[in-house]
C-alpha positions in Angstrom: 117.6 99.2 113.2 116.5 97.2 110.2 117.8 93.6 110.3 119.3 92.3 107.2 117.9 88.8 107.3 114.8 87.2 108.6 114.9 83.5 107.7 112.3 82.1 110.1 110.6 79.2 108.2 107.1 80.2 107.3 105.1 77.9 105.2 101.9 75.9 105.3 101.0 72.5 103.9 98.7 73.0 101.1 96.4 70.2 99.9 95.6 69.9 96.2 91.9 69.9 97.0 90.1 73.3 97.0 93.5 75.1 97.0 92.8 77.2 93.9 95.9 75.7 92.4 96.6 73.1 89.8 98.8 70.3 91.2 99.6 66.9 90.0 99.2 63.7 92.1 103.0 63.8 92.9 102.5 67.3 94.4 100.1 66.1 97.1 102.8 65.0 99.4 104.9 68.1 99.0 104.8 71.3 100.9 103.7 74.5 99.1 104.2 78.1 100.1 102.6 81.4 99.1 104.4 84.4 97.7 103.7 86.2 101.0 105.5 83.4 102.9 108.4 83.5 100.5 108.8 87.3 100.9 108.7 86.9 104.7 111.2 84.1 104.7 113.7 85.8 102.3 113.7 88.7 104.7 115.3 92.1 104.2 118.7 92.3 102.7 120.7 93.2 99.6 117.9 92.5 97.2 115.7 95.1 98.9 118.6 97.6 99.1 119.1 97.3 95.4 115.4 98.0 94.8 115.6 100.9 97.2 118.5 102.5 95.4 117.0 102.1 91.9 113.4 103.0 92.8 114.7 105.8 95.1 116.7 107.5 92.3 113.5 107.4 90.2 111.6 109.0 93.1 114.2 111.8 93.4 114.1 112.5 89.7 110.3 112.6 89.8 110.4 115.0 92.8 112.6 117.4 90.7 110.0 117.6 88.0 107.3 118.3 90.6 109.2 120.9 92.6 110.0 122.7 89.4 106.5 124.2 89.6 107.4 126.1 92.8 110.3 128.0 91.2 109.0 128.2 87.7 105.8 130.2 88.4 107.5 133.4 89.7 109.9 133.5 86.7 107.2 133.0 84.1 105.0 135.6 85.8 107.7 138.2 85.2 109.0 137.0 81.8 105.6 136.7 80.2 103.7 139.3 82.4 101.1 136.7 83.5 98.2 137.4 85.7 97.5 135.4 88.9 95.0 133.0 87.3 97.4 132.3 84.4 100.2 131.4 86.8 97.9 129.2 88.8 96.7 127.4 85.6 100.3 126.3 84.7 100.3 124.2 87.9 96.7 123.1 87.3 97.5 121.8 83.8 100.1 119.4 85.3 97.6 118.0 87.8 94.9 117.7 85.1 97.2 115.4 83.3 97.9 113.5 86.5 94.2 113.3 87.3 93.2 111.6 84.1 96.2 109.4 83.7 96.7 108.0 87.3 93.7 105.5 87.1 94.8 104.5 83.6 98.4 103.8 84.7 97.0 101.9 87.7 94.8 99.7 85.6 97.7 99.0 83.2 100.0 98.2 86.1 97.6 95.6 87.5 96.9 94.2 84.0 100.4 94.1 82.4 102.8 94.4 85.3 104.6 97.1 87.3 107.9 97.0 85.4 106.8 97.9 81.9 104.6 100.7 83.1 107.4 102.1 85.2 109.7 102.1 82.2 107.0 103.8 80.0 106.3 106.4 82.6 109.9 107.3 83.1 110.5 107.8 79.4 107.3 109.8 79.0 108.1 112.3 81.8 111.7 112.8 80.7 110.7 113.4 77.0 107.9 115.9 77.6 109.8 117.5 80.4 112.7 118.3 78.1 110.4 119.6 75.4 108.9 122.0 77.9 112.2 124.0 77.9 111.4 125.0 74.3 107.9 126.3 74.9 107.6 129.4 72.7 104.3 130.7 74.3 102.0 130.4 77.3 99.6 127.8 75.6 102.6 125.6 74.8 103.9 125.5 78.3 100.3 124.5 79.4 100.2 121.6 76.9 103.7 120.3 77.5 103.5 120.5 81.3 100.1 118.8 81.2 101.7 115.9 79.3 104.5 115.8 81.9 101.7 115.5 84.5 100.1 112.7 82.6 103.4 110.8 83.0 103.8 111.6 86.7 100.4 110.1 87.3 102.0 106.7 86.9 105.1 107.3 89.0 103.6 105.4 92.0 104.4 102.1 90.1 107.9 102.3 91.6 106.5 102.6 95.2 104.1 99.7 94.6 106.8 97.4 93.2 109.2 98.1 96.0 106.5 97.6 98.7 105.5 94.2 97.3 109.0 92.8 98.1 109.1 94.0 101.7 108.5 91.6 104.6 105.8 92.9 107.0 108.3 93.3 109.8 110.3 95.9 107.9 107.6 97.3 105.5 106.5 100.4 107.4 110.0 101.6 108.5 111.5 101.0 105.1 108.8 102.8 103.2 109.3 105.8 105.6 112.9 105.9 104.7 111.9 105.7 101.0 110.7 109.3 101.5 114.4 110.4 101.7 115.1 110.3 97.9 111.9 112.4 97.2 113.0 115.0 99.8 116.6 115.0 98.4 115.2 115.6 94.9 113.1 118.5 96.2 116.2 120.2 97.7 118.3 119.6 94.7 115.7 121.2 92.4 115.6 124.4 94.5 119.4 124.5 94.6 119.6 124.0 90.8 117.0 126.8 90.3 119.1 129.1 92.7 122.2 128.3 90.6 120.7 128.5 87.1 117.7 130.9 86.9 119.6 134.2 87.8 122.4 133.4 85.3 121.1 131.4 82.3 117.3 131.5 82.8 114.4 129.2 83.3 114.7 127.2 80.1 118.1 125.7 81.1 116.5 124.8 84.5 113.6 122.9 82.8 115.9 121.1 80.4 118.4 120.0 83.0 115.7 118.9 85.4 114.5 116.2 82.9 118.0 114.6 82.5 118.2 112.7 85.8 115.0 110.7 84.9 116.4 109.8 81.5 119.6 108.5 83.1 117.5 106.5 85.7 115.7 104.6 82.9 119.0 102.9 82.1 119.0 101.2 85.5 115.5 99.8 85.1 116.9 96.6 83.5 118.2 95.7 87.0 114.6 96.0 88.5 112.6 92.7 88.5 108.9 92.4 87.9 106.8 92.1 91.1 106.6 88.4 92.1 103.1 89.1 93.7 101.9 90.4 90.3 103.4 87.4 88.5 101.6 84.9 90.8 98.3 86.8 90.4 98.9 86.6 86.6 99.4 82.8 86.8 103.2 83.1 85.9 104.4 81.1 88.8 107.6 79.9 87.2 108.8 83.4 86.5 107.9 84.4 90.1 109.8 81.5 91.5 113.0 82.4 89.5 112.9 86.0 90.8 112.3 84.8 94.4 115.2 82.4 94.1 117.5 85.2 92.9 116.3 87.4 95.8 117.0 84.6 98.3 120.5 84.1 96.9 121.3 87.8 97.0 120.0 88.0 100.6 122.0 84.8 101.5 118.8 83.3 102.6 116.6 80.4 101.5 113.0 80.0 100.3 110.6 77.8 102.4 110.9 74.1 101.5 108.5 72.9 98.8 107.1 74.7 95.8 105.5 78.0 95.2 101.8 77.7 95.4 100.3 77.8 91.9 97.4 80.1 91.8 94.8 80.2 89.1 95.1 83.4 87.1 93.1 86.0 88.9 91.0 88.8 87.3 93.1 91.9 87.7 92.5 95.6 87.5 88.7 95.4 88.1 87.5 98.7 89.5 84.4 97.0 91.0 86.8 95.2 93.4 87.4 98.6 95.1 83.7 98.8 96.0 83.2 95.3 97.5 81.7 95.3 101.0 85.2 94.8 102.3 86.7 97.9 100.7 83.8 100.2 99.7 83.9 102.5 102.8 87.7 102.5 102.9 87.8 103.6 99.2 85.5 106.6 99.7 87.2 107.7 102.9 90.7 107.3 101.4 89.8 109.4 98.4 88.9 112.4 100.6 92.1 111.9 102.6 94.2 111.8 99.5 92.4 114.9 98.2 93.1 116.8 101.4 96.7 115.8 101.7 97.6 116.7 98.1 95.6 119.9 98.4 97.7 120.9 101.5 101.1 119.5 100.4 101.2 121.2 97.0 99.5 124.2 98.5 102.4 124.9 100.8 104.9 124.2 98.0 103.3 126.6 95.6 102.4 129.2 98.3 106.0 129.4 99.6 107.1 132.1 97.2 103.7 133.9 97.6 104.0 133.8 101.4 107.5 135.2 101.2 106.1 138.0 99.0 103.3 138.6 101.6 106.0 138.8 104.3 107.7 141.6 102.3 104.4 143.6 102.2 103.9 142.8 105.9 107.4 144.2 106.7 106.6 147.4 104.7 108.7 146.5 101.6 107.2 147.4 98.2 106.6 144.9 95.4 107.1 145.4 91.6 103.8 145.7 89.7 103.6 146.0 86.0 101.1 148.9 85.5 99.9 147.7 82.1 99.2 144.0 82.8 98.5 144.3 86.6 100.8 141.3 87.3 102.9 141.2 90.5 106.4 140.6 89.4 108.7 139.5 92.2 111.6 137.4 91.2 112.9 135.1 94.0 116.0 136.5 95.7 118.9 134.6 97.3 117.2 134.8 100.7 114.0 133.5 99.2 115.7 130.5 97.8 117.5 129.9 101.1 114.1 130.0 102.9 112.7 127.5 100.4 115.6 125.2 101.0 115.3 125.4 104.7 111.6 124.8 104.7 112.1 121.8 102.3 114.4 120.3 104.9 111.3 119.8 107.0 110.6 116.8 104.7 113.7 115.1 106.3 112.8 116.0 109.9 109.3 114.5 109.6 110.6 111.0 109.0 111.7 110.2 112.6 108.2 111.0 113.8 106.6 108.5 111.4 109.5 106.0 112.1 108.6 106.0 115.8 104.8 106.2 115.5 103.7 103.9 112.7 104.4 100.6 114.4 103.4 101.9 117.8 100.2 103.9 117.1 99.2 102.2 113.9 98.7 103.8 110.5 95.4 105.5 111.2 96.4 107.3 114.4 99.8 108.3 112.9 98.1 109.8 109.9 95.6 111.7 112.1 98.5 113.0 114.2 100.4 114.3 111.1 97.3 115.9 109.7 96.4 117.7 112.9 99.8 119.4 113.2 99.9 120.2 109.5 96.6 122.1 109.9 97.8 123.8 113.1 101.0 125.2 111.6 99.2 126.2 108.4 96.9 128.4 110.5 100.0 129.9 112.3 101.4 131.2 108.9 99.0 134.1 109.0 100.9 135.7 111.9 102.9 138.8 110.8 106.3 137.9 112.2 110.0 137.7 111.2 111.1 135.9 108.1 113.0 133.4 110.4 109.8 132.5 112.3 107.8 132.4 109.0 110.3 130.0 107.6 109.9 127.8 110.7 106.1 127.6 110.2 106.5 126.7 106.6 109.2 124.2 107.6 106.7 122.5 110.0 103.9 122.5 107.4 106.2 120.9 104.8 107.4 118.3 107.4 104.0 117.2 108.5 102.5 117.4 105.0 105.3 115.1 103.8 104.7 112.7 106.7 101.0 112.6 105.7 101.8 111.7 102.2 104.3 109.1 103.3 101.8 107.4 105.7 98.9 107.4 103.3 101.0 105.8 100.6 101.9 103.0 103.0 98.4 102.6 104.2 96.9 102.5 100.7 99.5 100.0 99.5 98.8 97.7 102.4 95.0 97.9 102.5 94.3 96.8 98.9 95.0 93.3 97.4 97.6 92.6 94.7 94.9 92.3 92.0 93.9 96.0 92.4 96.8 97.5 94.4 98.0 99.6 91.5 94.5 100.6 90.6 93.6 101.4 94.2 96.7 103.6 94.4 96.0 105.1 91.0 92.4 106.1 91.8 93.5 107.5 95.1 96.2 109.4 93.3 93.6 110.8 90.9 91.6 112.2 93.9 94.9 113.7 95.1 95.4 115.4 91.8 91.9 116.8 91.9 93.0 118.5 95.2 96.2 119.6 93.5 94.3 121.1 90.6 92.3 123.3 92.9 95.1 124.3 95.2 96.8 126.8 92.9 93.7 129.0 92.9 94.0 129.1 96.7 97.8 129.4 97.0 98.3 131.7 94.1 95.0 133.6 93.7 93.1 133.7 97.0 96.3 134.1 99.0 97.1 137.2 97.0 93.9 138.8 98.3 93.7 137.3 101.8 96.4 135.3 103.5 94.0 134.6 106.4 91.3 133.1 104.2 93.8 130.9 102.4 95.4 129.4 105.5 92.0 128.9 107.1 91.0 126.8 104.1 94.1 124.7 104.3 93.9 124.3 108.0 90.2 123.4 107.9 90.8 120.7 105.2 93.6 119.1 107.2 91.5 118.9 110.4 88.6 117.3 108.5 91.0 114.7 107.0 92.3 114.1 110.5 88.8 113.1 111.7 88.3 111.0 108.6 91.5 109.0 109.4 90.2 108.1 112.8 87.0 106.7 111.3 88.7 104.4 108.7 87.4 100.8 109.1 90.6 98.9 108.5 93.9 99.2 110.4 96.8 97.6 108.4 99.4 97.4 111.1 100.6 93.8 111.3 98.2 92.7 108.5 99.3 90.6 105.6 99.1 92.1 102.1 96.1 90.3 100.5 96.5 88.7 97.1 92.8 89.1 95.9 89.7 90.9 97.0 88.2 87.6 98.1 91.1 86.7 100.3 91.0 87.4 104.1 94.4 88.7 105.2 95.8 87.4 108.5 97.5 89.4 111.2 
């Protein structure tokens, strides 16, 4: 159970000499506390629940835009008589946009704050998502979905902002539960497609999928800027006001004394990702993010293709347009049901992470999730009943989601405040590189050989599993550092 308050007094006496702050003589006899100590003392309560709801709604709306790809591809294949590589490139265009924008959004988040970038990203995704519904031709859908992807590349700002207000005791478990809105948005998108596509077509689906995000933006005025960012930016007074409001809402108190006034730190420096402390971690994390996104989006995009394979395996014929050579198989009611059931795996995975993260640590939990994700990916090749096939996809979705959930937590904890958004952004860019490639495995190679495709996915998962065990930093019980030069305590 998550406790609602944690008001143990945590503060240190800070002398004015060599403190990195700028205190007057009258401050020398006073106690000073850091933003880390303030967050720990405020504890977990109504303030964090408010952030969870607002950022969670944003996450659910973001998930709807992403899951749209899984149900849109089969429809466009039939409507526009697209070949396999053309269908794959619709998805790739989204991830190309994410690949190039994620580091930029990360840099802007570290330089100008989490809140304004979150607002900008939400408006961007909603606007271009809505315009996508009016795409007249194939090139237009590529351009507009690519622009949607450019916005989604900055969606992790909400996760970063929320994580920076969580006390260490509750951080892992709360960020695991934060996966619930994403999973809910995923299920809602498939149900919406099931309801709309057979009756009014894909354009209504695309238009309506952009509306929740537009509504969410209205609630952003209730989200405060990150106090950790404000302290790093030298805006201590603003940070203090937000922390006081948080303490009041949680019916708690700040530590006695004043918030430690830090000199403005250089922020958003990509070189800080490659200091001796973080160099090896950065390179290893990039491969892990690549592999997780490659696998996660692979199973989402392959779901409809795997169900089509099952029809061929069961001896059912598929519709093929003789002129274009495209394989036109619209999703049936049973296909939508199978996709909903497999998406529910994203909910089931959460208890595993909830139990393991604070017991095994982040690295071993991530390795555990990747191992079983790879195992069930390989089992998909078995020609079996649709029920068993749905179970295999269900397990892959569950463990792949658990992988993403854990790597987000680890990356947020391992990097300091001054480059946290940039570290998450560059890692996200590597993930999008994997996501750019995966459509050509899940929608092209899989059409020729299911065995080859699942062995690729399974092999990548197992390599990432080994990579996790070799990471040099375990973040379990570790403070979130403020700068690359600071040494976090445990």
